[in-house]
N, C-alpha and C positions, 0 to 999 in steps of 0.2 A: 792638655793631657790630665788624666785623673791623678789626684794626689796619692790615692792608695795604691796606684799602679806604679810604684817606684820602690827602690830599696828601702828608703826611710819609712815609707808608708807600710810596707810589708813588715818591717821590724816593729813598728808601732802596733800593728794588728796582732803580731805574735805575742807581744807583751800582754795583750788583753785576754789571751786565752786562759781559761780556768781549767787546768789539767786535773783529772780526778785523783783523789787520794788513793793510796794502796788499798785501804779498807773498802772504799766504794767500788773500786775496780774488781776486787775479789768477790764482793757480794753480787755485783752485776754479772760477772762471769759464771758464778755458781748458779744464778737464776737461769741464765741462758742454757747452760749444760743440763740442768734439771728438766727444763721444758723440752729440750731436744730429746732427752731420753724418754720422757713421758709420751711425747708424740710418737716416737719410734715404737714404743710398746703398744700404743693405741692403734697405729696402723698395722702392726703385726697381728694384733687380735682381730682387727677388721678383715684382714686377709685370710686368717684361719677360719673365721666364721663364714666368709663368702665361699671359700673353697670347700668347706664342709657342707654347706647348703647345696652347692653345685654337685657334689658327690651324691648327696641324698636324692636329688631329683634325677640323677643319672646322666649328667652332662660331662 
């Protein structure tokens, strides 16, 4: 049987986890939210350009 596949092995692995600090968590979350908003704006602009082009050519 594998040593890590036991209660004591799991506890040992949990103690090795490096949990992020609040400052790091906030910075990473802000980065993800910023990129999500920017990509949303980018795709909205692409949709507006594409629909405008299709309107101009009469489709």
